[in-house]
N, C-alpha and C positions, 0 to 999 in steps of 0.2 A: 508487464512492467510493475510491493507491498506497497500493486501496487499494492498508502496510508491513507488520509482519507483518499481521495479519488485517484490518484494513483495511490491517495487516500480514498478515494477510489484507488487512485493510485495511490492510494489511497492508500493506504493502509492506515488504520487507526493504531497509534501506540498509546496505551492508557496508563494513567498514573494515580495510584492510591496505595499507600504503604503504611505498615506499622513497624515501629522501631523497637527491637528488643536488644538490650545491652548484653554483652558477653565479656567475661573476664579471661585474662590469660595468666597462666602460672609463671612465676619467675623461677628459672632453674637454679638449683643449689646442690652441692655435692653432699652435704650433710644437713638436711633441712631441720629447722627447729620444730617444736611441737605445733606452733601456729602455721608454719610453712607446710607441715605434713597435712594439716587440715585443709589448707588452701589447695594443695595439689590434689588431694582426694576429691574435693568439690569439682575441680576442673576436669578430672578424669571422668567423673560421673556426667558432667556437662557434655564432654566430647562424645561419650558413648550414647547419650540420650538424643543426639541429633539436634541440639539447640543451635540456632544461628550464631556465627562468630563474626566479630567485627574485623574489618581489614581485608586486604587482597586487591590486586590489580589484575584485571582480566583483559585479554585481547580478543576481540571478535573479528572474524575475517569476512570479507565480502569482495566479490568481483565487481560490484557496482560502486561508483564514486558519487558523493553528494555534489549538489550544485549551490545550494544556499540553505539557511536555517530560518525559515519563516513559513509557517503553515499556509498563510494567505497567498503565497507566491510559488511555493515549490510544487513540482509535478512528478517527482520521482521518489521511489520507495526509500532509497538511501538517505535522501534529505529528510523525508518524513520520519524515518526511524530515529535519526539523531535528534531531530526537533522534539520527539517524544520524550527524550531524556532531559531536555532543556526547559520545556514549557509544560504548564498544566492547562488543560481546558476546564470547563465547568463540570462536564459529565464525561464518563468513560463507559465502556461496555465490557463486561466480564467474559470469561471463557465460554459461557453459555449464551453470549450476545444479549445479555440482560443489562439494562442501563443501571449505573450506579454513580454516586456522587464522587467528584474529584475535588475541584475548588468549591463546588456547590455543596453546601451542607444539607440543603433540602430545596424543594421547589414545589410550587402548586400552580394549577391552571384554572382559568375560569371555565364555567360549564360549556360555553360556546367555543372554547379552545383558542380564543384570541389573546387573552392576557396571561402572561407568565410572570410569576413573582419568584425570584431566585435569591436564596439566602446564602452568602458566602461564609466560609470558615473565617474565624477571626485570627489575627496574628500572622497572616501570610505575608512573606516578604519576597521581593525580587532579589536576584543574586547580588545586587549592589547595596542591599540593606534597606532600600526604600519599601514602604508598605504597598502591598497590592490592594486596591480598593475597587469599589463599584465603578469609579470613574475610569479605571483602566479597562474594565469590561466594556463600558460604553464606547471608549475610544477605539478599542480593537474591532468590535462588531459593527462600528459605524464606517470603518475604512472601505469594505466592499460595497457600501451603499453610495459612496462618493463617486460622482461622475468621472473623476480623474483617475479612479482606481484602474490599474492595468493587469491585475492578476486574474487567475482562472476560477475564482471562487464566488463570483458575484451572485450566481443563481442560488447558492445555499442561503444567502442572506436577504434576497430580494423581497421576501414576504414580511420583513420587519418594517412596520410603519413608524414605530417610535421606540426608542430605547432611552431609559433614564435611570439615573442613580437616585434612589429614594433616600439612602444614607450610605455610610461607608461600606456596609456589608450587604446591602439589599439593592438588587437590580430589578426593574420592571420593564418587560418587553411586551409591546403591543403589536400584534400581527395584523396585516391587512385582510387576511382570510385564514381559516384553519389550515395548518400545515403539519401533516402527520409525521414527517421525518424530522421535526424540529430538534429533537434531542441530539441527532447526529450533528446538527449545526453547532451545538454547544460543546462539541469536542475540540474545536479549534483552540490552539494555545493563546493565552492572554499576553499581549504585548505591553511594554512599559510606556505609558503616556509621557512621563517626565523626561524620557530620552528622545522620543520620536515625535512629539507634538508639533515641533517647528519644521519637520521635514515635509516638503510638499508631497501630497499624496501621489501625484504623477511620477515622482522620483523615488518613492519608497521602495519599489521593487528592485532598484539598482543600488540602494544605499548600502554602505559598507557595514552597517549594523548586521545585515543578513549573512555576512561572510567572515568578518573580522572581529566583531564584538557583540554577538548575540547575548541578550540578557533576558532570562525568563524567571520563572519561579519554581521550576521543576526540581527533581531530586538530584540532578547533576548540573555542574557549571561548566561552561565552555572554557577550555584552556588553550588549545592550539590546533591549527589545521595546516598540515603540510600537504598542499594540493598534490593529488596523485599518490600519496603515501599513507597518511593516516589523519584521523581526527581524535583528539584526546579530550575527555571530560573528567572532572573530579567531583567528589561527593560534595553536596551542599549541606554543610554542617547545620544550617539554620532551616532546613526543610520543615515546613509546617506539620508534616505527617511523620517526622522523625528522620534522622540521618540515615541514608542508605548504609547497608552493611559493607559494600565494596568501597574502597578508597578511590578507585578510578576505573574508567573503561577506555580502552584504545580501540577505535574502529579502524582496522587495518585494511587497506585496499590492496588486493592481491590480483596479479595479472589475469589468471584464468583458473578454471576449476581444477585442473591437474595440480597446479601450484598450491591451491587451497587444501586439497586432500593431503599433499605431502606435508604441509605445515601443521595440519591437524595431527598427522601421524607422529610428527617430531615434537609436538607440544608447543610449537611456535605461535599457534593461535588456540584459544580455549573454547571457542564456540563458532559455529558456522552453519549455514544452510547447505544441505547436501543435495545436489542435483540427481535426478533419477539414474542417469548413466553411471554415477559413482556409488549407487546404493550398495552394491555387493562389496565394494571396497570398504565402505563405511561399516557394513555388518561384520566384515573380517576384523576391522580395527576394534569393534565392540567385543568380539569374541576374545581378542587378545588383551582386553582390559584397558585399551588406550583411550576409548571414548565411551560415552553413553549416548544412545540414540533414541529420539522421540519422533514418532510418526503418526500422522492423522490426515484426514481429508482437509484440503485447504479451501477457504472461502474465496475461490479464485477460478479463473479459466485462462487458457492460452489460446491465441487466435492469430489468423492471417487476415489483416485488414487491408481494404482496398480504398485508395484515395479517389473519391468520386469527383474531385476536380479534374481528374484525368478521364478523358473521353472513353478510354478503354473499358472503364468500369461503371459507366452510367446506365447500361442496359441490365435490367434484372435477370434476363435470361443468361447473360454472360456470367454474372456472379454465381448464379445457380449452377451453371456448367462447370465453373472452376471448382466448386465444392464437390460435385459429382466426380470430377477427375482426380481427386486426391483421396488416396486410400489411408484414412486416418487410423483404422484398426491396425493395419500393418505397420504404420508409422509408430504407434504406441509400443508395439511389440519390439520393433527394431531399435528405436531410439531410447525408449524408457524401460525396456525389458518388461513390458506389461504393466508398468507402474503408473496407471492413469486410466481414465474412462473417456470414451468419445463424447464430445460435447455437441449439443444441438441448440441449446437455448442461451440467451444472454444473461444467465443467472447461475448460481451455484445450487446443487442439490441440498446444500445445508440451509438454504433460505426457506422461510415459511411461505414465500411467494413463488417458489420454483414451479414452473409448468412443464411437465414431462411430455405433454401432448402437443408439442409444436411440430411443424413440418420438418421432416428429416430427409436430407439429400445424401443418400448412401452412395458408396463407391459404385460407379456405373459409367465406364468409359464411353460406351455407345450412346448413352443418354446425353453425356457431356458433348459429344460431337454433334448430335442432333440439335441440341439447343444452340450451339455456336453457329451451326448452319442456318438455323431459323433467324439468328441475329445478324446474318449477312456475312459471316466470316467463311472464306473458302481457302483451300491450300494453294500456296504459291509454288513456283518451280523448285524452291529449296525446301518445300514441305512445311514452311511456317505459314500460319493463317494470315490472310490479308483482307483488307476491306478499304475500298476507296483509295487504293494505293498506299495504305499504311499497314505495316506489319504488326502482328500481335506480339509485341516484345516489350517486356518491362523489367524493372529492377526491383528486387525485394531486399529490404534492409532489416538487419537485426543487430543485437549488441554482442560485441566481442566478449569472450569468456564464458558465455552461456552455451555449454556444449550441446544441450538438447536443441536449442534454437538454431545453432549453426548447422547441425545435422538436418534439422527440419527444412532449412532453406535449400540444402542439396537435394533432399527427397522431393520437395515441391518442384525444383528445377527438372528433375528426371521424370516425374509423373506428368507434369503439364506438357513436356515435350512429346508425350505419347498422343496428345490431342492437337499437336501443331502449334503450341505456344512456347515462345522463347522466354526463359526466365534467367536473369542475371543476378545472383546473390551478391550482396555487399555487406561485409561484416565490419562494424564500426565501434570505435571506443565509445563508452557509455554516454558521457556528457555531450559529445558531438552528435551522437545518434539522437538523443532527446531533443537537442536544439533543432535538428533537421526535421523531425516528424511533428513537432508541436507548433502552435501559433507563435509568431506570425509567419513562420518560414514554410512549413508544409512541403519540404523538399524531398518528396519520396513518391514512388508509385504504389508500392505495397510494403507492408511492415509485419514482422512477426514479433508479437509482444504478449504480455499477459496483464490482466487486471486483477488486483487484489481488491475485493469488493467491500462496500460499506455494510455495517450491521443492518441498516435499513435498506430495503430492496428498491427504493425509488430509482427508476432508470433515467431520470431527467438529465443528469450531468453528462452522461455518455451519449445520449441519443436525441435529445431535443434539438430542433433546428437552431434555437437561440444560442446553443453552445458551440456552434461551428466556428465563429470568428475568434472568440477569446477563451472558450472553455475546452473541454476534453473530447468533444465530438470532432476530432481532427480528421476523420474519414469523410466528413461533410455529408453525412446521411441526413435526409430530410423527408418527412412524411407528415403533412398537415393534419391528417386524421389521427395519427399516433401522437402528435403534439398535443391535441385536444385531450386525449386519454391521459397523457402524462400530467397535464395541468389538472385534470380531474382527480387523479389518484392521490395527489398530495392533500386534497381537501377532504378526503374520506377518512374519518376518524375511526370507523368500524373496520377492524382488520379483515373481516370476511368480504366486505365491499371492495376494499383495496385489492385483495387477492384476486378477485374476479377481473377487475380493471387491469391489473398488472399482467394477468394471464393473457389478455387480449393484446397488450403491448408486446409481450414476448413472442406471441404468435406472429404478429405483423413484422417484427424485426427478423425473426427466423425465416419467414417466407421470402423476404427480400435479400437476405444474405449480404449485408454490408461487410460482414466478416465471414470467413470460413471458420466456424467455431471448432477448434482442433480437439482440445481435451480438458478435462477437469484433473488437476494435479493433486498429488499428495504432498504434504510438507514433511521434510525430514530434517531434523535439527540435531547436529552433533555437538556434544558438550564434553569438556574435560570431566573425568569422573569425580573431581573434587568439587564441582559446582552443584550446589543444592538450592532448593527453593524455586526451581524452574517449573512453570505451569504451561502446558501446551495450549495455545490460543489459535483459533482457526484463521485469524487475519493479523496477528501481531507476533513477530519473531522474538521480540524483546519484552513481552508482556510482564509488567511489574518487575522490571529488572532491578529496581531498588530493593526488592526482597531477596534477590539472589545473594548467596554467600559461598565462601570457599572453605571447605573442610580440610584445611592443611595449614 
């Protein structure tokens, strides 16, 4: 599921920090005067030197549709991506996952890690012209602390004991205890207090501000959302870090990956993420000069998750058996044409906290059958396993348009049939799918999804017991001992200590297999050859899009 933060996690973080460079355009003339000749010559030199140009309207294509534009409430990558254009956070992370200032000009912490003093850039304005001040930061970061808050981000802010505006550009945050991932909390976009202060917190998640009139301070301003078709944003002329080069971005919602590839080939979209099954097609388009392609390992993994509210998945032996019964290596070859690596841990190899020495449940059909028998499942007359009169039959949901996930659902159905388990794939439209699998509905048995991970490796948001009801632990995994380790890891300010603790957490999760960790994907981004300024980021498809420009 980029995912932004949590699906930002799902996260995915979209970061904002830009520098504006003006560019001139020559006026054509049939017989230029001496002055015009000089101007034309200068512009020809500019064009050949690769300097950014002002102007251009790009269309980015996606098979996913957004649900709302507010970081504190969204849980899908499409929403997070667009929110990243509209809002600025205090901090961002660069392509090397190093923290850098966004709205924050600088920050300092006390020796004990409890007090954070953050200095904001001066002259920052919201899209409606109102000044963004420390009061807006206090307002935004206090929302998840309110007992009436209904969004999924409370755990990221729960260590805040006090937040106060020292002056218009200085914020002081006092934590109840040291919190190592705190810089990632500071990536959430700042909301306008002057617009939202009178909205009851309990109603804010449903307020039309999130869908019809979002106002941020980011490089682009919301213009229009035609549900199921597109979202359009336009350049913020008053952006504190300089006007974006592009005039507008249209986020076009495309029915499926085949249609997306066709539109890339025809130039109907200028940028899109390419799925592994379409990589060869994209490479051919690149050879033909129709696109440029950027590829690298993603800070993400794809998984098959089991809803432990369902009795079928509450036995650890059953979950281990399911993983043993799935041939992930063959799946990667068949579905991704080898474009991926079998995953075993709830982390990315890109992370400094990645533990490669976790338990591995390799493909072993006989072992799977043995574990299922130990768990009390025996074949019925129709060959389907049964226990206490109940068949081992379940539905697996995934999102429409993602070819890899659709094919994986079919492969899971075929492979689990070999051990006597009936799987019924259900392919759903994205927004309905997200509504089904997340709080408070949880209307699913199993799900095929992906996490786009945070720059900080803290596993709390996805795996802590407290995240089951409102957060992103929607498979309802719970382990009190691992909860204690998760609580401990965030207090450890020495990276070596944290790495050791997180390694134990990853080992515990891998042993219990709340997910079958399927694979670590590569990201492939296709761009129109005219797009310049793109920088590949491991967890942000539109990293610094305000610096993109069109060379035509």
